[in-house]
C-alpha positions in Angstrom: -24.4 -9.5 8.5 -23.5 -9.4 4.7 -23.2 -13.2 2.8 -21.0 -13.5 -0.3 -21.4 -16.0 -2.9 -17.7 -16.9 -3.2 -18.1 -18.4 -6.9 -19.6 -14.8 -8.1 -18.6 -12.1 -5.4 -22.3 -11.4 -5.3 -23.7 -10.2 -2.0 -27.0 -12.1 -1.4 -28.9 -14.0 1.0 -27.8 -16.8 3.1 -28.9 -20.1 1.3 -32.2 -21.7 2.2 -30.4 -25.2 3.2 -28.2 -26.7 5.5 -24.1 -25.5 5.6 -21.3 -26.8 7.0 -19.8 -23.9 8.7 -15.9 -22.7 9.8 -15.8 -20.3 12.6 -13.4 -17.7 13.3 -11.4 -14.4 12.9 -9.5 -15.8 9.9 -6.9 -12.8 10.2 -4.5 -13.3 7.3 -6.0 -16.8 6.9 -2.6 -18.8 7.4 -2.0 -22.0 7.0 -3.9 -22.9 10.3 -6.5 -21.3 9.0 -6.3 -22.9 5.7 -6.5 -26.6 7.4 -9.6 -25.3 9.1 -11.3 -24.6 5.6 -9.8 -27.7 4.1 -12.0 -29.5 7.1 -15.2 -27.2 6.9 -15.1 -28.4 3.1 -14.7 -32.0 3.9 -17.3 -32.3 6.3 -19.5 -30.3 3.7 -18.8 -33.8 1.2 -19.7 -35.6 4.2 -23.4 -33.9 4.8 -23.5 -33.7 1.0 -24.3 -29.5 1.8 -22.5 -26.4 0.5 -19.8 -24.9 3.0 -19.0 -21.4 4.5 -17.3 -19.6 6.5 -18.5 -17.5 9.4 -16.3 -14.5 10.4 -16.4 -10.9 11.5 -16.6 -7.6 9.2 -13.5 -6.4 11.1 -10.7 -8.3 13.4 -11.7 -9.0 17.0 -9.1 -7.4 19.2 -8.5 -7.0 22.7 -5.6 -3.9 22.1 -7.0 -1.3 19.3 -3.5 -1.0 18.0 -3.1 -4.2 17.1 -3.1 -4.2 13.1 -5.3 -6.2 10.7 -2.9 -8.3 8.7 -6.1 -8.8 5.4 -8.9 -6.7 4.1 -12.2 -7.6 3.7 -11.7 -8.1 0.4 -8.4 -9.9 0.9 -10.4 -12.6 3.1 -13.0 -13.1 0.4 -10.1 -13.9 -2.1 -8.4 -16.1 -0.3 -11.5 -17.9 1.3 -12.6 -18.3 -2.6 -9.4 -19.5 -3.4 -9.6 -22.3 -0.3 -13.3 -23.4 -2.1 -15.8 -22.8 0.0 -18.9 -21.9 -1.3 -20.1 -18.6 1.0 -18.8 -16.1 3.1 -20.6 -14.9 6.1 -19.1 -11.4 7.5 -21.0 -10.4 10.9 -20.7 -7.4 12.8 -19.4 -8.4 16.2 -22.1 -6.4 17.8 -24.9 -8.8 16.9 -23.4 -11.1 18.8 -20.8 -10.1 21.6 -24.0 -9.9 23.6 -25.4 -13.6 23.3 -24.7 -16.2 25.9 -22.3 -18.9 24.6 -26.2 -21.2 24.7 -27.6 -18.6 22.4 -25.0 -18.7 19.9 -24.9 -21.7 19.3 -28.8 -22.7 19.3 -30.3 -19.8 18.3 -27.7 -18.2 16.1 -25.6 -21.1 14.9 -27.9 -23.9 14.2 -31.3 -22.0 13.7 -30.2 -18.5 12.0 -27.4 -20.3 10.0 -28.7 -23.7 9.6 -25.4 -25.7 10.3 -25.3 -29.2 9.7 -21.4 -29.2 10.1 -18.8 -27.2 12.1 -15.1 -26.7 12.4 -13.1 -24.6 15.3 -9.4 -23.8 15.7 -8.8 -25.7 19.5 -8.3 -22.2 20.9 -12.1 -21.0 19.6 -13.9 -18.5 22.3 -17.5 -17.1 21.8 -20.1 -16.1 23.5 -20.9 -13.1 26.2 -17.3 -12.6 27.8 -15.8 -15.7 25.8 -17.3 -18.6 27.9 -17.4 -20.9 25.1 -15.0 -22.7 24.2 -14.2 -25.7 21.7 -15.3 -28.3 24.3 -18.4 -26.5 25.2 -19.5 -26.2 21.5 -19.2 -30.3 20.8 -21.6 -30.9 24.2 -24.0 -28.5 22.7 -23.8 -29.4 18.8 -24.2 -33.4 19.9 -27.2 -32.6 21.2 -28.6 -32.1 18.3 -26.6 -34.3 15.8 -24.3 -31.8 14.2 -20.3 -32.8 14.1 -17.9 -30.5 15.2 -14.4 -31.0 14.2 -11.4 -29.2 15.8 -8.5 -28.2 14.0 -5.2 -28.6 16.6 -2.1 -26.2 16.5 -0.1 -26.1 12.9 3.9 -25.7 13.2 5.9 -23.7 11.2 8.9 -22.0 11.7 10.2 -23.2 15.3 6.6 -23.1 17.0 2.5 -22.9 16.6 1.5 -20.6 13.4 -0.5 -18.1 14.1 -1.4 -14.4 13.4 0.2 -12.8 16.3 3.8 -14.6 15.1 2.9 -13.6 11.6 2.7 -9.6 12.7 6.1 -10.2 14.8 8.0 -11.3 11.8 6.4 -8.7 9.0 7.6 -5.7 12.0 11.3 -7.6 11.3 10.9 -7.8 8.2 11.1 -11.2 7.9 8.9 -12.1 4.7 10.5 -15.8 4.3 9.0 -17.1 7.8 5.8 -15.1 7.1 5.2 -16.4 4.0 5.7 -19.8 6.0 3.0 -19.3 7.9 0.5 -17.7 5.4 1.3 -20.5 2.9 1.8 -17.7 0.5 4.3 -14.2 0.1 2.8 -11.3 2.3 1.4 -8.9 -0.3 -1.3 -5.7 -0.5 -4.0 -5.5 -3.3 -4.2 -1.6 -3.4 -5.0 1.6 -5.6 -2.5 3.6 -7.1 -2.1 6.7 -5.9 -0.5 10.4 -7.4 2.4 10.8 -6.0 5.4 13.8 -6.8 6.5 11.7 -10.4 9.8 12.2 -8.9 10.9 8.4 -10.3 10.0 9.4 -13.3 12.5 12.2 -13.3 15.3 10.2 -12.5 14.2 7.5 -14.9 13.2 4.8 -12.7 9.0 5.1 -12.5 7.2 4.2 -9.5 3.6 3.6 -7.7 2.6 4.6 -4.5 0.0 3.1 -2.6 -1.0 3.7 1.1 -2.0 1.3 3.9 -5.5 1.2 5.1 -6.2 2.5 8.7 -5.5 0.0 11.0 -3.5 -2.4 8.5 0.0 -3.8 9.5 2.6 -2.0 7.9 6.4 -4.1 7.4 9.1 -3.0 8.7 10.6 0.4 6.9 12.9 -0.7 4.1 13.7 -1.9 0.7 12.0 -5.2 -0.8 12.4 -8.0 -3.7 8.4 -7.9 -4.9 6.5 -9.2 -7.5 3.5 -6.8 -9.1 0.3 -8.0 -10.4 -0.9 -5.8 -12.7 -3.7 -7.2 -15.1 -2.8 -10.1 -16.5 1.5 -9.7 -16.4 3.3 -10.6 -12.9 6.6 -8.3 -13.2 9.6 -8.0 -10.8 9.9 -4.8 -8.6 11.7 -2.9 -6.0 9.1 -1.6 -3.3 10.5 0.7 -0.9 8.1 0.4 2.6 9.0 3.7 4.5 8.7 8.0 4.5 11.3 8.3 1.3 14.1 10.2 3.9 15.6 11.4 0.6 12.7 13.2 -0.3 10.7 16.5 1.4 7.5 15.3 3.0 6.0 14.9 5.9 7.0 12.0 6.9 4.1 9.6 6.3 4.8 6.3 5.4 3.3 4.4 2.5 4.6 1.8 -0.5 6.6 2.9 -3.5 7.0 0.3 -5.9 9.1 0.6 -9.0 8.0 -2.1 -11.3 10.8 -3.6 -13.4 9.9 -3.3 -17.2 6.5 -1.9 -17.1 6.4 1.9 -17.6 2.4 2.0 -17.9 0.0 4.4 -16.5 -1.5 2.8 -13.7 -2.7 5.6 -11.4 -6.7 4.7 -10.0 -5.8 1.4 -10.6 -5.3 -1.8 -8.2 -2.0 -3.3 -8.4 -1.0 -6.2 -5.9 2.3 -6.5 -4.6 4.1 -9.5 -2.9 6.9 -9.4 -0.7 9.5 -11.2 -1.1 12.6 -10.7 0.8 13.9 -7.0 2.6 17.5 -6.2 0.8 18.2 -3.2 3.1 17.0 -0.7 5.3 15.1 2.6 3.9 18.0 5.4 4.4 18.2 8.8 3.4 20.7 9.8 0.2 22.9 13.4 0.1 21.7 13.5 -3.5 19.1 12.5 -6.3 22.1 10.5 -8.0 23.1 8.7 -5.1 19.7 7.5 -4.7 19.4 6.5 -8.6 22.5 5.1 -8.0 20.7 3.1 -5.1 18.0 2.4 -6.6 19.9 0.8 -9.7 21.3 -1.4 -7.3 18.1 -2.6 -5.6 16.9 -3.5 -8.8 20.0 -5.8 -10.0 19.3 -7.6 -6.4 16.1 -8.5 -7.2 16.5 -9.6 -11.0 19.5 -11.5 -9.1 16.9 -13.1 -6.7 13.7 -13.9 -8.6 16.7 -15.5 -11.2 17.9 -17.7 -8.9 14.6 -18.8 -7.8 12.9 -18.9 -11.6 10.4 -16.6 -10.3 
C-alpha cells in the first residue's frame, strides 16, 4: 500500500483517524468518477473527517491487452484537483484472495477506518468479485457506516465508462473523449531525443513515448495545447510512426509547439489533444512534408482562435 497526502504529493502513512473513502479503479478519472469523488468529499463534511480515494497501483482488467487511460501520477493529479485529502494505492495481490466479508470488516473498517464509503453502481470486490454494492451496504449498515452508491452518469448518448472513452480515442474522437472525461485527453511525458529532422526544416518538434500499457489514440495529426512550465502554447501533434521519415515504425507522439523554440530535452510537457485534423500519411519529399505541417499549424491556429483558447 502506498499513501499520498495529496496537498503535498508526499508519501506517508495512513492517518490515525477515520476517513470518508471513495472506492474504485478510477481509470481516466472521468465525469462519473468525479461525481463519486464529490460524494466522498461531501460525506467527509458530514462525518467531520478527511476524505480519501482508494484504488489500485495498476488497472485491474480481465484482458491484459486493455490499455490504461491514466498513469498513476495522472490519477494523483486528478484526485488532488477533485479536492481529496489522501490517495491510497493498493497492490491488487494484497486483497485479491480476501473474501468480500474480510475486505469490508478487516480491511475497509479495521485497517482503513472507514467512517463513510462511496462506490459506483457497478463496484465489485472480494475474491472472484462476489461482493457488490448491495452486499457492501448490508455489512456497513451493521457497523453504522453509511454507503453512498453513485448511479450511472450519461454523456455522448450513453453511460460514461472507461471502455467508451477508449473507443472514442481509438477513433480519434477527441471531442467525445473530452466530454466524458470532463477535460481534454492528455499525456504528461518526458521529452526525448529524436532525429532533429523538424529543426532542419524550420519546424522543431518534441518527441514523447507512450508508457507501456498506456492507450495510444488513433494515428493522425491533432490540434493540441502544450503546457511548458507556466506557458500554454498551441501546437500540432503527430501520433504515429512518421512514414515520411526512415525508421523502425515505432509509434510515438511528436509535437510542434507553435511559437516556442527552447530546449526541452528531459523536461516533462503536458500535451492536451483537442481535435484530430487529418490522417497520418507519407509525403514524397521533405518539402511536401514541410508544406503539410505548415497547413496543420494554420488549421490548429484557426481551431483555437475560433474557440478563444
